[in-house]
ZATI-631426 format. One record per residue (C-alpha): residue number from 1; chain; x, y, z. Coordinates in nm, 3 decimals. Layout:
% ZATI-631426
   seq   mol        px        py        pz
   NUM     A         X         Y         Z
...
% end
This chain:
% ZATI-631426
   seq   mol        px        py        pz
     1     A   -15.548   -13.394    -2.231
     2     A   -15.301   -13.158    -2.088
     3     A   -14.974   -13.214    -1.907
     4     A   -15.117   -13.129    -1.579
     5     A   -15.413   -13.378    -1.645
     6     A   -15.161   -13.641    -1.740
     7     A   -14.965   -13.597    -1.409
     8     A   -15.286   -13.625    -1.191
     9     A   -15.393   -13.941    -1.367
    10     A   -15.056   -14.095    -1.328
    11     A   -15.040   -14.006    -0.957
    12     A   -15.381   -14.153    -0.909
    13     A   -15.285   -14.479    -1.072
    14     A   -14.962   -14.500    -0.875
    15     A   -15.183   -14.475    -0.551
    16     A   -15.416   -14.729    -0.679
    17     A   -15.134   -14.958    -0.742
    18     A   -14.969   -14.894    -0.415
    19     A   -15.287   -14.966    -0.227
    20     A   -15.354   -15.292    -0.428
    21     A   -14.992   -15.419    -0.353
    22     A   -15.030   -15.336     0.042
    23     A   -15.373   -15.530     0.036
    24     A   -15.236   -15.825    -0.155
    25     A   -14.892   -15.858     0.019
    26     A   -15.078   -16.025     0.323
    27     A   -15.297   -16.252     0.132
    28     A   -15.233   -16.623     0.124
    29     A   -15.425   -16.814    -0.135
    30     A   -15.395   -17.138     0.023
    31     A   -15.534   -16.989     0.347
    32     A   -15.741   -16.682     0.226
    33     A   -15.915   -16.640     0.572
    34     A   -15.623   -16.694     0.793
    35     A   -15.541   -16.434     1.055
    36     A   -15.471   -16.374     1.426
    37     A   -15.748   -16.206     1.599
    38     A   -15.690   -16.020     1.927
    39     A   -16.016   -15.952     2.119
    40     A   -16.050   -15.719     2.424
    41     A   -16.370   -15.814     2.641
    42     A   -16.411   -15.545     2.935
    43     A   -16.560   -15.764     3.208
    44     A   -16.579   -15.496     3.490
    45     A   -16.529   -15.134     3.558
    46     A   -16.297   -14.996     3.835
    47     A   -16.289   -14.659     3.999
    48     A   -16.035   -14.530     3.742
    49     A   -16.071   -14.765     3.463
    50     A   -16.154   -15.126     3.366
    51     A   -16.048   -15.495     3.371
    52     A   -16.036   -15.667     3.049
    53     A   -15.985   -16.027     2.901
    54     A   -15.742   -16.027     2.619
    55     A   -15.781   -16.340     2.397
    56     A   -15.568   -16.410     2.100
    57     A   -15.715   -16.652     1.846
    58     A   -15.510   -16.802     1.559
    59     A   -15.720   -16.868     1.274
    60     A   -15.432   -16.974     1.051
    61     A   -15.464   -17.316     0.936
    62     A   -15.103   -17.411     0.912
    63     A   -14.895   -17.128     1.064
    64     A   -14.823   -17.133     1.436
    65     A   -14.627   -16.912     1.667
    66     A   -14.318   -17.084     1.772
    67     A   -14.077   -17.032     2.073
    68     A   -13.991   -16.787     2.224
    69     A   -14.333   -16.697     2.145
    70     A   -14.555   -16.390     2.081
    71     A   -14.504   -16.030     2.192
    72     A   -14.806   -15.796     2.140
    73     A   -14.782   -15.425     2.174
    74     A   -14.995   -15.113     2.137
    75     A   -15.022   -14.742     2.198
    76     A   -15.245   -14.592     2.466
    77     A   -15.495   -14.343     2.344
    78     A   -15.465   -14.112     2.649
    79     A   -15.223   -14.168     2.961
    80     A   -15.356   -14.516     3.061
    81     A   -15.150   -14.741     3.288
    82     A   -15.152   -15.106     3.340
    83     A   -15.233   -15.180     3.721
    84     A   -15.181   -15.554     3.698
    85     A   -15.170   -15.855     3.451
    86     A   -15.270   -16.208     3.511
    87     A   -15.134   -16.466     3.294
    88     A   -14.878   -16.240     3.093
    89     A   -14.629   -15.955     3.178
    90     A   -14.516   -15.619     3.041
    91     A   -14.162   -15.651     2.914
    92     A   -14.081   -15.312     3.084
    93     A   -14.221   -15.103     3.370
    94     A   -14.154   -14.767     3.230
    95     A   -14.131   -14.456     3.451
    96     A   -14.393   -14.483     3.740
    97     A   -14.224   -14.208     3.961
    98     A   -14.525   -13.978     3.988
    99     A   -14.724   -14.253     4.166
   100     A   -14.667   -14.230     4.545
   101     A   -14.912   -14.523     4.662
   102     A   -14.939   -14.845     4.455
   103     A   -14.695   -14.872     4.183
   104     A   -14.850   -14.967     3.845
   105     A   -14.720   -15.288     3.662
   106     A   -14.639   -15.083     3.358
   107     A   -14.655   -14.711     3.281
   108     A   -14.525   -14.691     2.935
   109     A   -14.727   -14.523     2.651
   110     A   -14.626   -14.806     2.440
   111     A   -14.634   -15.135     2.643
   112     A   -14.508   -15.469     2.503
   113     A   -14.667   -15.794     2.656
   114     A   -14.532   -16.125     2.650
   115     A   -14.689   -16.477     2.765
   116     A   -14.571   -16.634     3.097
   117     A   -14.362   -16.957     3.124
   118     A   -14.525   -17.297     3.196
   119     A   -14.527   -17.385     3.564
   120     A   -14.570   -17.012     3.717
   121     A   -14.783   -17.016     4.055
   122     A   -15.164   -17.059     4.011
   123     A   -15.242   -16.727     4.129
   124     A   -15.066   -16.588     3.805
   125     A   -15.237   -16.803     3.587
   126     A   -15.565   -16.772     3.378
   127     A   -15.719   -17.029     3.146
   128     A   -15.513   -17.054     2.809
   129     A   -15.207   -16.869     2.959
   130     A   -14.870   -16.969     3.038
   131     A   -14.747   -17.148     2.734
   132     A   -14.447   -16.937     2.677
   133     A   -14.615   -16.770     2.396
   134     A   -14.629   -17.072     2.157
   135     A   -14.973   -17.078     1.973
   136     A   -15.065   -17.379     1.761
   137     A   -15.220   -17.363     1.413
   138     A   -15.591   -17.381     1.408
   139     A   -15.591   -17.667     1.151
   140     A   -15.346   -17.855     1.354
   141     A   -15.465   -17.804     1.722
   142     A   -15.773   -17.591     1.758
   143     A   -15.766   -17.621     2.131
   144     A   -15.405   -17.499     2.146
   145     A   -15.465   -17.217     1.898
   146     A   -15.566   -16.964     2.183
   147     A   -15.380   -16.772     2.423
   148     A   -15.516   -16.523     2.685
   149     A   -15.426   -16.283     2.973
   150     A   -15.620   -16.042     3.184
   151     A   -15.532   -15.687     3.210
   152     A   -15.644   -15.412     3.473
   153     A   -15.608   -15.057     3.315
   154     A   -15.596   -14.743     3.526
   155     A   -15.624   -14.371     3.424
   156     A   -15.888   -14.477     3.154
   157     A   -16.254   -14.428     3.069
   158     A   -16.496   -14.584     3.315
   159     A   -16.775   -14.637     3.057
   160     A   -16.814   -14.767     2.721
   161     A   -16.880   -14.391     2.621
   162     A   -16.560   -14.270     2.770
   163     A   -16.310   -14.549     2.703
   164     A   -16.060   -14.477     2.427
   165     A   -15.957   -14.783     2.220
   166     A   -15.560   -14.863     2.222
   167     A   -15.418   -14.797     1.871
   168     A   -15.107   -14.897     1.680
   169     A   -15.111   -15.269     1.768
   170     A   -14.806   -15.463     1.680
   171     A   -14.773   -15.843     1.698
   172     A   -14.432   -16.039     1.676
   173     A   -14.483   -16.402     1.636
   174     A   -14.211   -16.437     1.722
   175     A   -14.043   -16.236     1.445
   176     A   -14.163   -15.981     1.209
   177     A   -14.439   -16.048     0.925
   178     A   -14.741   -15.956     1.103
   179     A   -14.952   -15.637     1.021
   180     A   -15.232   -15.534     1.265
   181     A   -15.544   -15.317     1.169
   182     A   -15.715   -15.068     1.381
   183     A   -15.914   -15.175     1.702
   184     A   -16.273   -15.185     1.606
   185     A   -16.575   -15.200     1.838
   186     A   -16.804   -15.517     1.787
   187     A   -17.094   -15.681     1.963
   188     A   -17.010   -15.771     2.309
   189     A   -16.906   -16.113     2.362
   190     A   -17.160   -16.358     2.540
   191     A   -17.045   -16.605     2.799
   192     A   -17.231   -16.920     2.923
   193     A   -17.187   -17.005     3.297
   194     A   -17.053   -17.333     3.358
   195     A   -17.399   -17.496     3.408
   196     A   -17.506   -17.361     3.062
   197     A   -17.838   -17.219     3.231
   198     A   -17.738   -16.862     3.220
   199     A   -17.575   -16.636     2.976
   200     A   -17.378   -16.318     3.057
   201     A   -17.190   -16.066     2.837
   202     A   -16.892   -15.839     2.834
   203     A   -16.954   -15.475     2.906
   204     A   -16.757   -15.377     2.600
   205     A   -16.580   -15.561     2.319
   206     A   -16.321   -15.467     2.049
   207     A   -16.107   -15.676     1.820
   208     A   -15.798   -15.634     1.632
   209     A   -15.724   -15.840     1.333
   210     A   -15.344   -15.909     1.233
   211     A   -15.232   -16.084     0.917
   212     A   -14.898   -16.222     0.819
   213     A   -14.684   -16.152     0.498
   214     A   -14.391   -16.357     0.411
   215     A   -14.246   -16.063     0.224
   216     A   -14.236   -15.834     0.537
   217     A   -14.072   -16.123     0.746
   218     A   -13.791   -16.186     0.518
   219     A   -13.671   -16.113     0.172
   220     A   -13.530   -16.453     0.147
   221     A   -13.735   -16.784     0.162
   222     A   -13.683   -16.993     0.462
   223     A   -13.702   -17.317     0.290
   224     A   -13.633   -17.487    -0.048
   225     A   -13.792   -17.808    -0.236
   226     A   -13.581   -18.079    -0.424
   227     A   -13.712   -18.353    -0.626
   228     A   -13.612   -18.719    -0.740
   229     A   -13.807   -19.006    -0.906
   230     A   -13.756   -19.399    -0.955
   231     A   -13.786   -19.340    -1.333
   232     A   -13.490   -19.100    -1.369
   233     A   -13.154   -19.099    -1.211
   234     A   -13.132   -18.722    -1.196
   235     A   -13.174   -18.554    -0.850
   236     A   -13.296   -18.208    -0.879
   237     A   -13.149   -18.006    -0.595
   238     A   -13.257   -17.683    -0.432
   239     A   -13.159   -17.394    -0.630
   240     A   -12.838   -17.233    -0.556
   241     A   -12.857   -16.973    -0.306
   242     A   -13.226   -17.046    -0.281
   243     A   -13.247   -16.893     0.062
   244     A   -12.965   -16.616     0.014
   245     A   -12.602   -16.657     0.016
   246     A   -12.322   -16.407     0.192
   247     A   -12.435   -16.102     0.383
   248     A   -12.788   -16.077     0.447
   249     A   -12.893   -16.446     0.386
   250     A   -13.011   -16.673     0.674
   251     A   -12.642   -16.768     0.779
   252     A   -12.576   -16.431     0.872
   253     A   -12.245   -16.269     0.951
   254     A   -12.131   -16.589     1.154
   255     A   -12.111   -16.793     0.841
   256     A   -12.181   -17.152     0.821
   257     A   -12.045   -17.491     0.941
   258     A   -11.941   -17.780     0.738
   259     A   -12.158   -18.097     0.799
   260     A   -11.839   -18.290     0.893
   261     A   -11.678   -18.006     1.084
   262     A   -11.558   -18.060     1.463
   263     A   -11.711   -17.713     1.516
   264     A   -12.061   -17.897     1.458
   265     A   -11.999   -18.111     1.778
   266     A   -11.877   -17.824     2.005
   267     A   -12.052   -17.732     2.322
   268     A   -12.285   -17.440     2.278
   269     A   -12.341   -17.472     1.905
   270     A   -12.696   -17.548     1.941
   271     A   -12.778   -17.260     2.185
   272     A   -13.033   -17.036     2.015
   273     A   -12.948   -16.639     2.008
   274     A   -13.177   -16.385     2.138
   275     A   -13.184   -16.226     1.799
   276     A   -13.293   -16.565     1.640
   277     A   -12.980   -16.546     1.398
   278     A   -12.951   -16.892     1.232
   279     A   -12.638   -17.104     1.213
   280     A   -12.652   -17.317     0.911
   281     A   -12.492   -17.600     0.778
   282     A   -12.292   -17.500     0.468
   283     A   -12.495   -17.607     0.161
   284     A   -12.524   -17.460    -0.202
   285     A   -12.874   -17.363    -0.135
   286     A   -12.827   -17.182     0.224
   287     A   -13.177   -17.276     0.337
   288     A   -13.256   -17.342     0.698
   289     A   -13.502   -17.631     0.571
   290     A   -13.510   -17.862     0.272
   291     A   -13.808   -18.042     0.184
   292     A   -13.758   -18.339    -0.063
   293     A   -14.018   -18.492    -0.282
   294     A   -13.945   -18.828    -0.415
   295     A   -14.164   -19.016    -0.654
   296     A   -14.094   -19.360    -0.518
   297     A   -14.316   -19.635    -0.670
   298     A   -14.558   -19.716    -0.957
   299     A   -14.847   -19.969    -0.915
   300     A   -15.138   -20.065    -1.121
   301     A   -15.399   -19.858    -0.946
   302     A   -15.188   -19.655    -0.697
   303     A   -14.843   -19.468    -0.679
   304     A   -14.639   -19.372    -0.376
   305     A   -14.421   -19.056    -0.295
   306     A   -14.173   -19.014    -0.017
   307     A   -14.124   -18.672     0.185
   308     A   -13.825   -18.597     0.380
   309     A   -13.781   -18.273     0.567
   310     A   -13.425   -18.181     0.675
   311     A   -13.308   -17.912     0.903
   312     A   -12.977   -17.751     0.848
   313     A   -12.995   -17.480     1.113
   314     A   -12.795   -17.570     1.426
   315     A   -12.990   -17.325     1.644
   316     A   -13.320   -17.414     1.584
   317     A   -13.563   -17.696     1.647
   318     A   -13.916   -17.716     1.513
   319     A   -14.196   -17.821     1.750
   320     A   -14.550   -17.908     1.606
   321     A   -14.397   -17.834     1.252
   322     A   -14.635   -17.819     0.941
   323     A   -14.590   -17.884     0.594
   324     A   -14.831   -17.808     0.330
   325     A   -14.855   -17.950    -0.031
   326     A   -15.047   -17.864    -0.330
   327     A   -15.082   -18.137    -0.570
   328     A   -15.372   -18.238    -0.804
   329     A   -15.372   -18.601    -0.671
   330     A   -15.427   -18.512    -0.296
   331     A   -15.801   -18.560    -0.361
   332     A   -15.716   -18.945    -0.361
   333     A   -15.493   -18.990    -0.074
   334     A   -15.520   -19.355     0.038
   335     A   -15.272   -19.362     0.308
   336     A   -15.012   -19.155     0.491
   337     A   -14.727   -19.329     0.679
   338     A   -14.589   -19.191     0.989
   339     A   -14.729   -18.839     0.942
   340     A   -15.062   -18.711     1.019
   341     A   -15.270   -18.571     0.732
   342     A   -15.538   -18.333     0.682
   343     A   -15.700   -18.198     0.363
   344     A   -15.728   -17.816     0.352
   345     A   -16.032   -17.691     0.142
   346     A   -15.988   -17.319     0.108
   347     A   -16.226   -17.307    -0.183
   348     A   -16.468   -17.558    -0.095
   349     A   -16.470   -17.819    -0.371
   350     A   -16.139   -17.811    -0.491
   351     A   -15.936   -18.083    -0.298
   352     A   -15.566   -18.044    -0.417
   353     A   -15.423   -17.895    -0.099
   354     A   -15.332   -18.097     0.231
   355     A   -15.147   -18.046     0.554
   356     A   -14.899   -18.303     0.695
   357     A   -14.756   -18.279     1.038
   358     A   -14.596   -18.505     1.298
   359     A   -14.731   -18.775     1.518
   360     A   -14.741   -18.655     1.860
   361     A   -14.446   -18.774     2.090
   362     A   -14.309   -18.942     1.788
   363     A   -14.204   -18.715     1.502
   364     A   -14.380   -18.380     1.580
   365     A   -14.035   -18.247     1.697
   366     A   -13.785   -18.168     1.406
   367     A   -13.440   -18.167     1.575
   368     A   -13.152   -17.929     1.509
   369     A   -12.912   -17.976     1.215
   370     A   -12.726   -18.314     1.257
   371     A   -12.765   -18.689     1.211
   372     A   -13.119   -18.672     1.385
   373     A   -13.243   -18.331     1.214
   374     A   -13.494   -18.506     0.966
   375     A   -13.825   -18.652     0.959
   376     A   -13.978   -18.831     0.675
   377     A   -14.292   -19.020     0.557
   378     A   -14.470   -19.186     0.257
   379     A   -14.796   -19.117     0.084
   380     A   -15.004   -19.353    -0.095
   381     A   -15.233   -19.200    -0.361
   382     A   -15.484   -19.387    -0.591
   383     A   -15.464   -19.281    -0.967
   384     A   -15.727   -19.111    -1.153
   385     A   -15.707   -19.246    -1.514
   386     A   -15.833   -18.923    -1.645
   387     A   -15.557   -18.712    -1.496
   388     A   -15.269   -18.924    -1.381
   389     A   -14.929   -18.913    -1.582
   390     A   -14.555   -18.909    -1.505
   391     A   -14.480   -18.703    -1.780
   392     A   -14.427   -18.317    -1.772
   393     A   -14.357   -18.310    -1.401
   394     A   -14.705   -18.390    -1.301
   395     A   -14.622   -18.612    -1.019
   396     A   -14.425   -18.316    -0.823
   397     A   -14.628   -18.055    -0.614
   398     A   -14.710   -17.730    -0.734
   399     A   -14.624   -17.570    -0.421
   400     A   -14.490   -17.644    -0.070
   401     A   -14.496   -17.453     0.265
   402     A   -14.306   -17.539     0.569
   403     A   -14.446   -17.375     0.897
   404     A   -14.664   -17.136     0.688
   405     A   -14.372   -17.003     0.464
   406     A   -14.380   -17.086     0.093
   407     A   -14.057   -17.272    -0.015
   408     A   -13.831   -17.217    -0.312
   409     A   -13.916   -17.463    -0.595
   410     A   -13.680   -17.577    -0.854
   411     A   -13.748   -17.425    -1.207
   412     A   -14.005   -17.621    -1.389
   413     A   -13.761   -17.714    -1.676
   414     A   -13.527   -17.904    -1.444
   415     A   -13.798   -18.163    -1.322
   416     A   -13.692   -18.522    -1.348
   417     A   -13.841   -18.623    -1.713
   418     A   -14.000   -18.956    -1.812
   419     A   -13.723   -19.128    -2.049
   420     A   -13.858   -19.132    -2.399
   421     A   -14.203   -19.021    -2.253
   422     A   -14.282   -19.398    -2.240
   423     A   -14.480   -19.574    -1.984
   424     A   -14.288   -19.741    -1.693
   425     A   -14.301   -20.120    -1.725
   426     A   -14.409   -20.318    -1.432
   427     A   -14.080   -20.545    -1.455
   428     A   -13.862   -20.207    -1.385
   429     A   -14.034   -20.156    -1.050
   430     A   -13.804   -20.371    -0.832
   431     A   -13.481   -20.228    -1.000
   432     A   -13.604   -19.874    -1.015
   433     A   -13.720   -19.871    -0.653
   434     A   -13.383   -20.015    -0.514
   435     A   -13.224   -19.737    -0.719
   436     A   -13.431   -19.476    -0.603
   437     A   -13.402   -19.594    -0.231
   438     A   -13.001   -19.553    -0.260
   439     A   -13.053   -19.215    -0.428
   440     A   -13.273   -19.090    -0.143
   441     A   -13.030   -19.223     0.104
   442     A   -12.740   -19.031    -0.051
   443     A   -12.941   -18.710    -0.052
   444     A   -13.036   -18.722     0.331
   445     A   -12.691   -18.786     0.445
   446     A   -12.563   -18.497     0.205
% end
């Protein structure tokens, strides 16, 4: 093989690897079919364009869109304008100076659209709109996982043969991380009338699929995990600088605040910034969120773990938060105290992944950093004699996700070990439980 042939082969391999890396980067092994689908249904033609119902469906099992909500954008294929929108609004009107009569809602070639706030007048609303752009995860609240608006487009095609599909779709949810594919024409959506006796259908339908990549959203994790157990006095903390330290980390150029500092109590410290920049409590790990897993008790046929989630961000609270854990004993969950729990079965018969989330109006709201910025629960699991053990870190989760982002785990060789690899005697349970409760209390106030 000559030098030229070798160069061609290497170039082909590089392209193949690049293609594979792009396709894999937006793949979540615990939610392989998760995506956000944006569907445009043309429901009527107008003299110079069409009216479309735009529906955004979140099919991600445990990743939702938080406040300040979604922003969806695209590029027009020709010189289209938006005459009006119901249930949303374009962030900029653009240059509409060439219009002498009615002025369009938006004349930009690359419009960006956001949801309306709750409480707008009824004549500006449409079904599934006006939630400030907040969209629930499909696995947590299926009814709340949809957002919609209606748009009237002008200077466009007036038949399904002459309409040019918008292109270059973007989605902020609310920050970066989403990549959208091209618009694709699909079979027209079918609607039932309210009495379910007649079916109508859209005049034309196209969809856009957007997938999320944590690597695109941030080069740093947004959460970390710490461990402790009743059978070992060691508390395994989050790794130092797990979420970045200094310039470029989550703390940003404003630094951090000591937990006992008077600055933490000053007015305005909890006011969010428009750029979403965090203001963190000073910690060795510098993560906005820490998840602590504590192996609490051992019974004859069961064992119990405690889960505590702590917020270290003074400028962020988390509504409808989700926590996903992967552990082999989640196939035998007996009871979960003070959290909701839902098994996730991304691969059918393998039941080792579950989603925890708060009880509505009780603890589904994780407050800002401070004395109330934590939620906690316990999970009781039945032992399987064939697999159960406390040795070699088996009692700790393999993966933890918070709000859809994978958390930084401690290194495996640091997990609390079972002293002398001996079974835990029942007579030790009362003492060990008291000690573990004391250790966990110290950790939560740290």
